[in-house]
PDB file of N, CA, C, O and CB in Angstrom:
ATOM      1  N   MET A   1       8.635 -16.909   4.610  1.00  0.00           N
ATOM      2  CA  MET A   1       7.710 -15.826   4.869  1.00  0.00           C
ATOM      3  C   MET A   1       8.479 -14.672   5.526  1.00  0.00           C
ATOM      4  O   MET A   1       9.365 -14.891   6.351  1.00  0.00           O
ATOM      5  CB  MET A   1       6.529 -16.305   5.767  1.00  0.00           C
ATOM      6  N   THR A   2       8.121 -13.447   5.143  1.00  0.00           N
ATOM      7  CA  THR A   2       8.815 -12.283   5.675  1.00  0.00           C
ATOM      8  C   THR A   2       8.036 -11.683   6.825  1.00  0.00           C
ATOM      9  O   THR A   2       6.819 -11.844   6.915  1.00  0.00           O
ATOM     10  CB  THR A   2       9.037 -11.240   4.584  1.00  0.00           C
ATOM     11  N   ASP A   3       8.737 -10.994   7.700  1.00  0.00           N
ATOM     12  CA  ASP A   3       8.048 -10.353   8.818  1.00  0.00           C
ATOM     13  C   ASP A   3       7.555  -8.973   8.406  1.00  0.00           C
ATOM     14  O   ASP A   3       7.885  -8.499   7.318  1.00  0.00           O
ATOM     15  CB  ASP A   3       8.977 -10.249  10.046  1.00  0.00           C
ATOM     16  N   SER A   4       6.773  -8.324   9.257  1.00  0.00           N
ATOM     17  CA  SER A   4       6.147  -7.052   8.906  1.00  0.00           C
ATOM     18  C   SER A   4       7.158  -5.920   8.759  1.00  0.00           C
ATOM     19  O   SER A   4       6.889  -4.962   8.033  1.00  0.00           O
ATOM     20  CB  SER A   4       5.124  -6.681   9.949  1.00  0.00           C
ATOM     21  N   LYS A   5       8.317  -5.997   9.425  1.00  0.00           N
ATOM     22  CA  LYS A   5       9.295  -4.928   9.297  1.00  0.00           C
ATOM     23  C   LYS A   5       9.891  -4.892   7.900  1.00  0.00           C
ATOM     24  O   LYS A   5      10.153  -3.808   7.379  1.00  0.00           O
ATOM     25  CB  LYS A   5      10.396  -5.093  10.329  1.00  0.00           C
ATOM     26  N   SER A   6      10.113  -6.049   7.276  1.00  0.00           N
ATOM     27  CA  SER A   6      10.656  -6.054   5.929  1.00  0.00           C
ATOM     28  C   SER A   6       9.578  -5.702   4.913  1.00  0.00           C
ATOM     29  O   SER A   6       9.902  -5.271   3.807  1.00  0.00           O
ATOM     30  CB  SER A   6      11.269  -7.414   5.606  1.00  0.00           C
ATOM     31  N   LYS A   7       8.320  -5.873   5.254  1.00  0.00           N
ATOM     32  CA  LYS A   7       7.247  -5.502   4.334  1.00  0.00           C
ATOM     33  C   LYS A   7       7.105  -3.987   4.228  1.00  0.00           C
ATOM     34  O   LYS A   7       6.567  -3.496   3.236  1.00  0.00           O
ATOM     35  CB  LYS A   7       5.925  -6.121   4.785  1.00  0.00           C
ATOM     36  N   ASN A   8       7.568  -3.241   5.213  1.00  0.00           N
ATOM     37  CA  ASN A   8       7.491  -1.788   5.146  1.00  0.00           C
ATOM     38  C   ASN A   8       8.370  -1.214   4.053  1.00  0.00           C
ATOM     39  O   ASN A   8       8.172  -0.071   3.641  1.00  0.00           O
ATOM     40  CB  ASN A   8       7.874  -1.189   6.469  1.00  0.00           C
ATOM     41  N   ALA A   9       9.329  -1.977   3.577  1.00  0.00           N
ATOM     42  CA  ALA A   9      10.226  -1.499   2.535  1.00  0.00           C
ATOM     43  C   ALA A   9       9.536  -1.469   1.175  1.00  0.00           C
ATOM     44  O   ALA A   9      10.075  -0.872   0.243  1.00  0.00           O
ATOM     45  CB  ALA A   9      11.470  -2.374   2.471  1.00  0.00           C
ATOM     46  N   GLY A  10       8.404  -2.070   1.029  1.00  0.00           N
ATOM     47  CA  GLY A  10       7.671  -2.119  -0.232  1.00  0.00           C
ATOM     48  C   GLY A  10       7.062  -3.492  -0.385  1.00  0.00           C
ATOM     49  O   GLY A  10       7.616  -4.473   0.110  1.00  0.00           O
ATOM     50  N   GLY A  11       5.958  -3.576  -1.045  1.00  0.00           N
ATOM     51  CA  GLY A  11       5.309  -4.856  -1.210  1.00  0.00           C
ATOM     52  C   GLY A  11       4.211  -4.765  -2.240  1.00  0.00           C
ATOM     53  O   GLY A  11       4.189  -3.853  -3.066  1.00  0.00           O
ATOM     54  N   THR A  12       3.312  -5.705  -2.186  1.00  0.00           N
ATOM     55  CA  THR A  12       2.226  -5.707  -3.145  1.00  0.00           C
ATOM     56  C   THR A  12       1.092  -4.807  -2.676  1.00  0.00           C
ATOM     57  O   THR A  12       0.942  -4.541  -1.484  1.00  0.00           O
ATOM     58  CB  THR A  12       1.720  -7.125  -3.374  1.00  0.00           C
ATOM     59  N   CYS A  13       0.312  -4.354  -3.616  1.00  0.00           N
ATOM     60  CA  CYS A  13      -0.809  -3.472  -3.286  1.00  0.00           C
ATOM     61  C   CYS A  13      -1.842  -4.173  -2.412  1.00  0.00           C
ATOM     62  O   CYS A  13      -2.534  -3.524  -1.628  1.00  0.00           O
ATOM     63  CB  CYS A  13      -1.471  -2.963  -4.560  1.00  0.00           C
ATOM     64  N   ASP A  14      -1.952  -5.495  -2.541  1.00  0.00           N
ATOM     65  CA  ASP A  14      -2.955  -6.240  -1.783  1.00  0.00           C
ATOM     66  C   ASP A  14      -2.789  -6.083  -0.274  1.00  0.00           C
ATOM     67  O   ASP A  14      -3.775  -6.145   0.462  1.00  0.00           O
ATOM     68  CB  ASP A  14      -2.890  -7.702  -2.148  1.00  0.00           C
ATOM     69  N   SER A  15      -1.577  -5.885   0.191  1.00  0.00           N
ATOM     70  CA  SER A  15      -1.354  -5.771   1.639  1.00  0.00           C
ATOM     71  C   SER A  15      -1.108  -4.337   2.083  1.00  0.00           C
ATOM     72  O   SER A  15      -0.690  -4.108   3.218  1.00  0.00           O
ATOM     73  CB  SER A  15      -0.180  -6.632   2.052  1.00  0.00           C
ATOM     74  N   CYS A  16      -1.359  -3.365   1.208  1.00  0.00           N
ATOM     75  CA  CYS A  16      -1.121  -1.959   1.534  1.00  0.00           C
ATOM     76  C   CYS A  16      -2.357  -1.331   2.179  1.00  0.00           C
ATOM     77  O   CYS A  16      -3.489  -1.673   1.837  1.00  0.00           O
ATOM     78  CB  CYS A  16      -0.726  -1.175   0.271  1.00  0.00           C
ATOM     79  N   ILE A  17      -2.130  -0.425   3.100  1.00  0.00           N
ATOM     80  CA  ILE A  17      -3.220   0.248   3.801  1.00  0.00           C
ATOM     81  C   ILE A  17      -3.991   1.199   2.874  1.00  0.00           C
ATOM     82  O   ILE A  17      -5.153   1.514   3.132  1.00  0.00           O
ATOM     83  CB  ILE A  17      -2.671   1.020   5.003  1.00  0.00           C
ATOM     84  N   HIS A  18      -3.347   1.647   1.807  1.00  0.00           N
ATOM     85  CA  HIS A  18      -3.982   2.584   0.875  1.00  0.00           C
ATOM     86  C   HIS A  18      -4.819   1.890  -0.200  1.00  0.00           C
ATOM     87  O   HIS A  18      -5.503   2.563  -0.971  1.00  0.00           O
ATOM     88  CB  HIS A  18      -2.925   3.433   0.213  1.00  0.00           C
ATOM     89  N   TYR A  19      -4.777   0.568  -0.265  1.00  0.00           N
ATOM     90  CA  TYR A  19      -5.501  -0.205  -1.262  1.00  0.00           C
ATOM     91  C   TYR A  19      -6.879  -0.519  -0.694  1.00  0.00           C
ATOM     92  O   TYR A  19      -7.022  -1.417   0.135  1.00  0.00           O
ATOM     93  CB  TYR A  19      -4.729  -1.516  -1.647  1.00  0.00           C
ATOM     94  N   ILE A  20      -7.899   0.224  -1.140  1.00  0.00           N
ATOM     95  CA  ILE A  20      -9.237   0.115  -0.559  1.00  0.00           C
ATOM     96  C   ILE A  20     -10.258  -0.297  -1.612  1.00  0.00           C
ATOM     97  O   ILE A  20     -10.019  -0.173  -2.813  1.00  0.00           O
ATOM     98  CB  ILE A  20      -9.652   1.443   0.083  1.00  0.00           C
ATOM     99  N   TYR A  21     -11.380  -0.782  -1.147  1.00  0.00           N
ATOM    100  CA  TYR A  21     -12.463  -1.173  -2.043  1.00  0.00           C
ATOM    101  C   TYR A  21     -13.314   0.046  -2.367  1.00  0.00           C
ATOM    102  O   TYR A  21     -13.830   0.707  -1.465  1.00  0.00           O
ATOM    103  CB  TYR A  21     -13.329  -2.294  -1.414  1.00  0.00           C
ATOM    104  N   ASP A  22     -13.459   0.340  -3.642  1.00  0.00           N
ATOM    105  CA  ASP A  22     -14.256   1.471  -4.103  1.00  0.00           C
ATOM    106  C   ASP A  22     -15.641   0.967  -4.477  1.00  0.00           C
ATOM    107  O   ASP A  22     -15.792   0.246  -5.464  1.00  0.00           O
ATOM    108  CB  ASP A  22     -13.579   2.188  -5.308  1.00  0.00           C
ATOM    109  N   GLU A  23     -16.648   1.337  -3.703  1.00  0.00           N
ATOM    110  CA  GLU A  23     -18.009   0.845  -3.927  1.00  0.00           C
ATOM    111  C   GLU A  23     -18.641   1.426  -5.184  1.00  0.00           C
ATOM    112  O   GLU A  23     -19.558   0.826  -5.745  1.00  0.00           O
ATOM    113  CB  GLU A  23     -18.875   1.165  -2.734  1.00  0.00           C
ATOM    114  N   ASP A  24     -18.166   2.588  -5.637  1.00  0.00           N
ATOM    115  CA  ASP A  24     -18.702   3.175  -6.861  1.00  0.00           C
ATOM    116  C   ASP A  24     -18.289   2.374  -8.092  1.00  0.00           C
ATOM    117  O   ASP A  24     -19.099   2.162  -8.994  1.00  0.00           O
ATOM    118  CB  ASP A  24     -18.239   4.620  -6.999  1.00  0.00           C
ATOM    119  N   PHE A  25     -17.030   1.928  -8.134  1.00  0.00           N
ATOM    120  CA  PHE A  25     -16.518   1.180  -9.277  1.00  0.00           C
ATOM    121  C   PHE A  25     -16.515  -0.328  -9.053  1.00  0.00           C
ATOM    122  O   PHE A  25     -16.203  -1.088  -9.969  1.00  0.00           O
ATOM    123  CB  PHE A  25     -15.127   1.640  -9.600  1.00  0.00           C
ATOM    124  N   LEU A  26     -16.861  -0.771  -7.836  1.00  0.00           N
ATOM    125  CA  LEU A  26     -16.919  -2.177  -7.462  1.00  0.00           C
ATOM    126  C   LEU A  26     -15.592  -2.905  -7.681  1.00  0.00           C
ATOM    127  O   LEU A  26     -15.564  -4.027  -8.186  1.00  0.00           O
ATOM    128  CB  LEU A  26     -18.007  -2.863  -8.243  1.00  0.00           C
ATOM    129  N   CYS A  27     -14.512  -2.262  -7.299  1.00  0.00           N
ATOM    130  CA  CYS A  27     -13.190  -2.881  -7.391  1.00  0.00           C
ATOM    131  C   CYS A  27     -12.253  -2.212  -6.386  1.00  0.00           C
ATOM    132  O   CYS A  27     -12.595  -1.196  -5.781  1.00  0.00           O
ATOM    133  CB  CYS A  27     -12.619  -2.770  -8.839  1.00  0.00           C
ATOM    134  N   TYR A  28     -11.075  -2.793  -6.222  1.00  0.00           N
ATOM    135  CA  TYR A  28     -10.071  -2.229  -5.328  1.00  0.00           C
ATOM    136  C   TYR A  28      -9.240  -1.197  -6.084  1.00  0.00           C
ATOM    137  O   TYR A  28      -8.893  -1.401  -7.247  1.00  0.00           O
ATOM    138  CB  TYR A  28      -9.163  -3.341  -4.743  1.00  0.00           C
ATOM    139  N   THR A  29      -8.926  -0.092  -5.419  1.00  0.00           N
ATOM    140  CA  THR A  29      -8.113   0.967  -6.012  1.00  0.00           C
ATOM    141  C   THR A  29      -7.157   1.524  -4.965  1.00  0.00           C
ATOM    142  O   THR A  29      -7.329   1.320  -3.763  1.00  0.00           O
ATOM    143  CB  THR A  29      -9.007   2.094  -6.589  1.00  0.00           C
ATOM    144  N   CYS A  30      -6.151   2.227  -5.454  1.00  0.00           N
ATOM    145  CA  CYS A  30      -5.208   2.894  -4.571  1.00  0.00           C
ATOM    146  C   CYS A  30      -5.814   4.236  -4.162  1.00  0.00           C
ATOM    147  O   CYS A  30      -6.256   5.007  -5.014  1.00  0.00           O
ATOM    148  CB  CYS A  30      -3.813   3.085  -5.265  1.00  0.00           C
ATOM    149  N   ASP A  31      -5.833   4.505  -2.878  1.00  0.00           N
ATOM    150  CA  ASP A  31      -6.466   5.703  -2.338  1.00  0.00           C
ATOM    151  C   ASP A  31      -5.527   6.906  -2.291  1.00  0.00           C
ATOM    152  O   ASP A  31      -5.933   7.983  -1.854  1.00  0.00           O
ATOM    153  CB  ASP A  31      -6.988   5.420  -0.957  1.00  0.00           C
ATOM    154  N   LEU A  32      -4.297   6.745  -2.726  1.00  0.00           N
ATOM    155  CA  LEU A  32      -3.336   7.844  -2.693  1.00  0.00           C
ATOM    156  C   LEU A  32      -3.649   8.874  -3.767  1.00  0.00           C
ATOM    157  O   LEU A  32      -4.142   8.542  -4.845  1.00  0.00           O
ATOM    158  CB  LEU A  32      -1.914   7.317  -2.871  1.00  0.00           C
ATOM    159  N   ASN A  33      -3.358  10.108  -3.455  1.00  0.00           N
ATOM    160  CA  ASN A  33      -3.566  11.194  -4.401  1.00  0.00           C
ATOM    161  C   ASN A  33      -2.195  11.597  -4.951  1.00  0.00           C
ATOM    162  O   ASN A  33      -1.583  12.550  -4.471  1.00  0.00           O
ATOM    163  CB  ASN A  33      -4.298  12.414  -3.724  1.00  0.00           C
ATOM    164  N   MET A  34      -1.716  10.855  -5.973  1.00  0.00           N
ATOM    165  CA  MET A  34      -0.411  11.124  -6.558  1.00  0.00           C
ATOM    166  C   MET A  34      -0.536  12.175  -7.647  1.00  0.00           C
ATOM    167  O   MET A  34      -1.560  12.262  -8.325  1.00  0.00           O
ATOM    168  CB  MET A  34       0.211   9.837  -7.121  1.00  0.00           C
ATOM    169  N   ASP A  35       0.517  12.978  -7.811  1.00  0.00           N
ATOM    170  CA  ASP A  35       0.510  13.912  -8.927  1.00  0.00           C
ATOM    171  C   ASP A  35       0.939  13.165 -10.194  1.00  0.00           C
ATOM    172  O   ASP A  35       1.316  11.995 -10.128  1.00  0.00           O
ATOM    173  CB  ASP A  35       1.449  15.130  -8.645  1.00  0.00           C
ATOM    174  N   GLN A  36       0.884  13.825 -11.318  1.00  0.00           N
ATOM    175  CA  GLN A  36       1.131  13.177 -12.596  1.00  0.00           C
ATOM    176  C   GLN A  36       2.562  12.645 -12.708  1.00  0.00           C
ATOM    177  O   GLN A  36       2.774  11.566 -13.261  1.00  0.00           O
ATOM    178  CB  GLN A  36       0.850  14.145 -13.725  1.00  0.00           C
ATOM    179  N   ASP A  37       3.533  13.379 -12.198  1.00  0.00           N
ATOM    180  CA  ASP A  37       4.923  12.939 -12.268  1.00  0.00           C
ATOM    181  C   ASP A  37       5.159  11.672 -11.451  1.00  0.00           C
ATOM    182  O   ASP A  37       5.846  10.757 -11.905  1.00  0.00           O
ATOM    183  CB  ASP A  37       5.844  14.046 -11.784  1.00  0.00           C
ATOM    184  N   GLU A  38       4.591  11.620 -10.246  1.00  0.00           N
ATOM    185  CA  GLU A  38       4.747  10.436  -9.401  1.00  0.00           C
ATOM    186  C   GLU A  38       4.085   9.224 -10.043  1.00  0.00           C
ATOM    187  O   GLU A  38       4.657   8.134 -10.041  1.00  0.00           O
ATOM    188  CB  GLU A  38       4.155  10.685  -8.008  1.00  0.00           C
ATOM    189  N   MET A  39       2.897   9.401 -10.587  1.00  0.00           N
ATOM    190  CA  MET A  39       2.178   8.289 -11.202  1.00  0.00           C
ATOM    191  C   MET A  39       2.896   7.796 -12.456  1.00  0.00           C
ATOM    192  O   MET A  39       2.969   6.591 -12.698  1.00  0.00           O
ATOM    193  CB  MET A  39       0.746   8.707 -11.545  1.00  0.00           C
ATOM    194  N   THR A  40       3.417   8.712 -13.240  1.00  0.00           N
ATOM    195  CA  THR A  40       4.130   8.324 -14.461  1.00  0.00           C
ATOM    196  C   THR A  40       5.387   7.531 -14.124  1.00  0.00           C
ATOM    197  O   THR A  40       5.639   6.493 -14.737  1.00  0.00           O
ATOM    198  CB  THR A  40       4.496   9.566 -15.291  1.00  0.00           C
ATOM    199  N   SER A  41       6.174   7.997 -13.168  1.00  0.00           N
ATOM    200  CA  SER A  41       7.400   7.282 -12.817  1.00  0.00           C
ATOM    201  C   SER A  41       7.098   5.920 -12.207  1.00  0.00           C
ATOM    202  O   SER A  41       7.858   4.973 -12.408  1.00  0.00           O
ATOM    203  CB  SER A  41       8.235   8.110 -11.848  1.00  0.00           C
ATOM    204  N   TYR A  42       6.002   5.810 -11.468  1.00  0.00           N
ATOM    205  CA  TYR A  42       5.641   4.529 -10.859  1.00  0.00           C
ATOM    206  C   TYR A  42       5.118   3.539 -11.893  1.00  0.00           C
ATOM    207  O   TYR A  42       5.457   2.357 -11.830  1.00  0.00           O
ATOM    208  CB  TYR A  42       4.595   4.740  -9.771  1.00  0.00           C
ATOM    209  N   THR A  43       4.305   3.989 -12.839  1.00  0.00           N
ATOM    210  CA  THR A  43       3.715   3.078 -13.817  1.00  0.00           C
ATOM    211  C   THR A  43       4.680   2.699 -14.929  1.00  0.00           C
ATOM    212  O   THR A  43       4.490   1.658 -15.559  1.00  0.00           O
ATOM    213  CB  THR A  43       2.483   3.700 -14.414  1.00  0.00           C
ATOM    214  N   GLN A  44       5.706   3.496 -15.197  1.00  0.00           N
ATOM    215  CA  GLN A  44       6.667   3.153 -16.239  1.00  0.00           C
ATOM    216  C   GLN A  44       7.585   2.016 -15.820  1.00  0.00           C
ATOM    217  O   GLN A  44       8.103   1.294 -16.672  1.00  0.00           O
ATOM    218  CB  GLN A  44       7.490   4.365 -16.606  1.00  0.00           C
ATOM    219  N   ASN A  45       7.792   1.850 -14.539  1.00  0.00           N
ATOM    220  CA  ASN A  45       8.640   0.776 -14.037  1.00  0.00           C
ATOM    221  C   ASN A  45       7.816  -0.080 -13.080  1.00  0.00           C
ATOM    222  O   ASN A  45       7.765   0.213 -11.886  1.00  0.00           O
ATOM    223  CB  ASN A  45       9.915   1.343 -13.330  1.00  0.00           C
ATOM    224  N   PRO A  46       7.166  -1.140 -13.585  1.00  0.00           N
ATOM    225  CA  PRO A  46       6.270  -1.933 -12.726  1.00  0.00           C
ATOM    226  C   PRO A  46       6.988  -2.706 -11.623  1.00  0.00           C
ATOM    227  O   PRO A  46       6.335  -3.169 -10.688  1.00  0.00           O
ATOM    228  CB  PRO A  46       5.495  -2.900 -13.569  1.00  0.00           C
ATOM    229  N   TYR A  47       8.313  -2.861 -11.702  1.00  0.00           N
ATOM    230  CA  TYR A  47       9.043  -3.602 -10.678  1.00  0.00           C
ATOM    231  C   TYR A  47       9.587  -2.703  -9.585  1.00  0.00           C
ATOM    232  O   TYR A  47      10.208  -3.185  -8.638  1.00  0.00           O
ATOM    233  CB  TYR A  47      10.172  -4.370 -11.305  1.00  0.00           C
ATOM    234  N   ARG A  48       9.363  -1.411  -9.703  1.00  0.00           N
ATOM    235  CA  ARG A  48       9.816  -0.461  -8.691  1.00  0.00           C
ATOM    236  C   ARG A  48       8.919  -0.561  -7.464  1.00  0.00           C
ATOM    237  O   ARG A  48       7.709  -0.746  -7.589  1.00  0.00           O
ATOM    238  CB  ARG A  48       9.820   0.987  -9.251  1.00  0.00           C
ATOM    239  N   LYS A  49       9.499  -0.442  -6.303  1.00  0.00           N
ATOM    240  CA  LYS A  49       8.714  -0.489  -5.068  1.00  0.00           C
ATOM    241  C   LYS A  49       8.009   0.845  -4.864  1.00  0.00           C
ATOM    242  O   LYS A  49       8.579   1.905  -5.120  1.00  0.00           O
ATOM    243  CB  LYS A  49       9.614  -0.824  -3.848  1.00  0.00           C
ATOM    244  N   CYS A  50       6.790   0.785  -4.410  1.00  0.00           N
ATOM    245  CA  CYS A  50       5.998   1.988  -4.172  1.00  0.00           C
ATOM    246  C   CYS A  50       6.550   2.724  -2.947  1.00  0.00           C
ATOM    247  O   CYS A  50       6.706   2.117  -1.887  1.00  0.00           O
ATOM    248  CB  CYS A  50       4.492   1.632  -3.973  1.00  0.00           C
ATOM    249  N   PRO A  51       6.845   4.016  -3.078  1.00  0.00           N
ATOM    250  CA  PRO A  51       7.383   4.759  -1.932  1.00  0.00           C
ATOM    251  C   PRO A  51       6.331   5.058  -0.868  1.00  0.00           C
ATOM    252  O   PRO A  51       6.677   5.474   0.238  1.00  0.00           O
ATOM    253  CB  PRO A  51       7.996   6.054  -2.405  1.00  0.00           C
ATOM    254  N   PHE A  52       5.065   4.856  -1.181  1.00  0.00           N
ATOM    255  CA  PHE A  52       3.983   5.162  -0.250  1.00  0.00           C
ATOM    256  C   PHE A  52       3.409   3.916   0.416  1.00  0.00           C
ATOM    257  O   PHE A  52       2.431   4.003   1.159  1.00  0.00           O
ATOM    258  CB  PHE A  52       2.883   5.901  -0.969  1.00  0.00           C
ATOM    259  N   TYR A  53       4.008   2.768   0.156  1.00  0.00           N
ATOM    260  CA  TYR A  53       3.502   1.506   0.686  1.00  0.00           C
ATOM    261  C   TYR A  53       3.555   1.490   2.208  1.00  0.00           C
ATOM    262  O   TYR A  53       4.579   1.816   2.808  1.00  0.00           O
ATOM    263  CB  TYR A  53       4.299   0.334   0.121  1.00  0.00           C
ATOM    264  N   GLN A  54       2.436   1.104   2.827  1.00  0.00           N
ATOM    265  CA  GLN A  54       2.374   0.897   4.276  1.00  0.00           C
ATOM    266  C   GLN A  54       1.642  -0.412   4.512  1.00  0.00           C
ATOM    267  O   GLN A  54       0.521  -0.605   4.041  1.00  0.00           O
ATOM    268  CB  GLN A  54       1.657   2.097   5.014  1.00  0.00           C
ATOM    269  N   PHE A  55       2.282  -1.303   5.241  1.00  0.00           N
ATOM    270  CA  PHE A  55       1.700  -2.612   5.513  1.00  0.00           C
ATOM    271  C   PHE A  55       0.428  -2.467   6.344  1.00  0.00           C
ATOM    272  O   PHE A  55       0.418  -1.780   7.366  1.00  0.00           O
ATOM    273  CB  PHE A  55       2.713  -3.514   6.237  1.00  0.00           C
ATOM    274  N   ARG A  56      -0.636  -3.115   5.900  1.00  0.00           N
ATOM    275  CA  ARG A  56      -1.909  -3.087   6.626  1.00  0.00           C
ATOM    276  C   ARG A  56      -1.813  -4.055   7.801  1.00  0.00           C
ATOM    277  O   ARG A  56      -1.761  -5.271   7.619  1.00  0.00           O
ATOM    278  CB  ARG A  56      -3.112  -3.462   5.685  1.00  0.00           C
ATOM    279  N   ASP A  57      -1.791  -3.506   8.987  1.00  0.00           N
ATOM    280  CA  ASP A  57      -1.670  -4.301  10.205  1.00  0.00           C
ATOM    281  C   ASP A  57      -2.868  -4.004  11.093  1.00  0.00           C
ATOM    282  O   ASP A  57      -2.918  -2.976  11.768  1.00  0.00           O
ATOM    283  CB  ASP A  57      -0.332  -3.999  10.950  1.00  0.00           C
ATOM    284  N   GLU A  58      -3.836  -4.922  11.084  1.00  0.00           N
ATOM    285  CA  GLU A  58      -5.062  -4.705  11.845  1.00  0.00           C
ATOM    286  C   GLU A  58      -4.845  -4.743  13.347  1.00  0.00           C
ATOM    287  O   GLU A  58      -5.676  -4.238  14.102  1.00  0.00           O
ATOM    288  CB  GLU A  58      -6.083  -5.731  11.465  1.00  0.00           C
ATOM    289  N   TYR A  59      -3.747  -5.331  13.795  1.00  0.00           N
ATOM    290  CA  TYR A  59      -3.529  -5.526  15.220  1.00  0.00           C
ATOM    291  C   TYR A  59      -2.561  -4.518  15.825  1.00  0.00           C
ATOM    292  O   TYR A  59      -2.095  -4.718  16.946  1.00  0.00           O
ATOM    293  CB  TYR A  59      -3.024  -6.908  15.465  1.00  0.00           C
ATOM    294  N   ILE A  60      -2.251  -3.453  15.117  1.00  0.00           N
ATOM    295  CA  ILE A  60      -1.284  -2.482  15.619  1.00  0.00           C
ATOM    296  C   ILE A  60      -1.771  -1.796  16.903  1.00  0.00           C
ATOM    297  O   ILE A  60      -0.970  -1.548  17.804  1.00  0.00           O
ATOM    298  CB  ILE A  60      -0.997  -1.436  14.549  1.00  0.00           C
ATOM    299  N   ASN A  61      -3.045  -1.493  16.997  1.00  0.00           N
ATOM    300  CA  ASN A  61      -3.595  -0.868  18.211  1.00  0.00           C
ATOM    301  C   ASN A  61      -3.623  -1.841  19.386  1.00  0.00           C
ATOM    302  O   ASN A  61      -3.443  -1.433  20.533  1.00  0.00           O
ATOM    303  CB  ASN A  61      -5.008  -0.343  17.944  1.00  0.00           C
ATOM    304  N   VAL A  62      -3.845  -3.110  19.111  1.00  0.00           N
ATOM    305  CA  VAL A  62      -3.878  -4.093  20.181  1.00  0.00           C
ATOM    306  C   VAL A  62      -2.504  -4.234  20.811  1.00  0.00           C
ATOM    307  O   VAL A  62      -2.390  -4.349  22.031  1.00  0.00           O
ATOM    308  CB  VAL A  62      -4.367  -5.444  19.658  1.00  0.00           C
ATOM    309  N   ARG A  63      -1.453  -4.227  19.990  1.00  0.00           N
ATOM    310  CA  ARG A  63      -0.097  -4.342  20.517  1.00  0.00           C
ATOM    311  C   ARG A  63       0.273  -3.145  21.383  1.00  0.00           C
ATOM    312  O   ARG A  63       1.029  -3.290  22.343  1.00  0.00           O
ATOM    313  CB  ARG A  63       0.898  -4.485  19.379  1.00  0.00           C
ATOM    314  N   LYS A  64      -0.244  -1.975  21.058  1.00  0.00           N
ATOM    315  CA  LYS A  64       0.054  -0.775  21.846  1.00  0.00           C
ATOM    316  C   LYS A  64      -0.605  -0.850  23.222  1.00  0.00           C
ATOM    317  O   LYS A  64      -0.089  -0.286  24.187  1.00  0.00           O
ATOM    318  CB  LYS A  64      -0.417   0.490  21.102  1.00  0.00           C
ATOM    319  N   GLN A  65      -1.731  -1.537  23.317  1.00  0.00           N
ATOM    320  CA  GLN A  65      -2.464  -1.621  24.585  1.00  0.00           C
ATOM    321  C   GLN A  65      -1.835  -2.612  25.557  1.00  0.00           C
ATOM    322  O   GLN A  65      -2.060  -2.531  26.765  1.00  0.00           O
ATOM    323  CB  GLN A  65      -3.905  -2.012  24.326  1.00  0.00           C
ATOM    324  N   ILE A  66      -1.063  -3.530  25.041  1.00  0.00           N
ATOM    325  CA  ILE A  66      -0.462  -4.582  25.892  1.00  0.00           C
ATOM    326  C   ILE A  66       0.726  -4.064  26.639  1.00  0.00           C
ATOM    327  O   ILE A  66       1.350  -4.806  27.397  1.00  0.00           O
ATOM    328  CB  ILE A  66      -0.048  -5.787  25.061  1.00  0.00           C
TER     329      ILE A  66
END
């Protein structure tokens, strides 16, 4: 298992902070507003790491308070 610091380098959409549930479409979607060039380069290479990936850490505020 990897720690959260190595997950910041890129990971799956399931653990990304930008991957949210869209109630209109009843599914999870990426909340980023990418332009056409960024989306094309990302979708053409599915093994490329997303440059906008941020690990979803629910306890980040709790650690700051300690």
